N, C-alpha and C positions, 0 to 999 in steps of 0.2 A: 504494500500500500504506500501511497505517497505520504511524505512527512507532514504535509499540510492538511491531511484528512483527519478529522476529529469526530468524537462521538456526537457533538452538536450538529454535525452534518446529516445525521440520520433523522428521518421523520419520527413522529411519536410512535407510530405503529411498528416501525423497524426497531426502535429502541426497545419497545416492549418485547418483541419477538426475540431479539438478541439476549435480553435479560432472562427470559424464560428458557431459552436454549442453554444458556450458561448454567442455570439452576438444574436443568435436566442432566447436563453433563456432570455436574457435581454429584447428583444422586447416583448416577450410574458409576461414577468413579469410586464412590464409597463402597460399592459392591466388590471391588477388587481390581487389580491391574489386568486381569484377563478379560474384562468386559470391554466390548468394542464400542467406542463413541464416535467413530469416524463419520457415521451418517449425520450426526448432529453437528459436527465440525463443518461438513460440506454445506449444510443448510445455512450455517452462520456465515460462511465464506460467500455464498450466493447473495445473501442480504447485503454484505459489505460491498461486493462488486456492483450491485444494483445502485447503492447509494453513491459509490464513487463515480459511476457512469453519469448519474444525474448531476452530480456536482461539477463534473468536467464538461458537461453538455454533449456527451456522445450518445 
């Protein structure tokens, strides 16, 4: 991500989704290191890319 991209660049809905995904990752992480959280990471990355594209006007 670009250095000038910040959490304030997300819409309210995106912020909420990111926070909920982070909470879900935390809950899964507490189950142990063998639990796969890559699907949640991909969802969060998609949200970040969408916000970055909107900010950069692409």
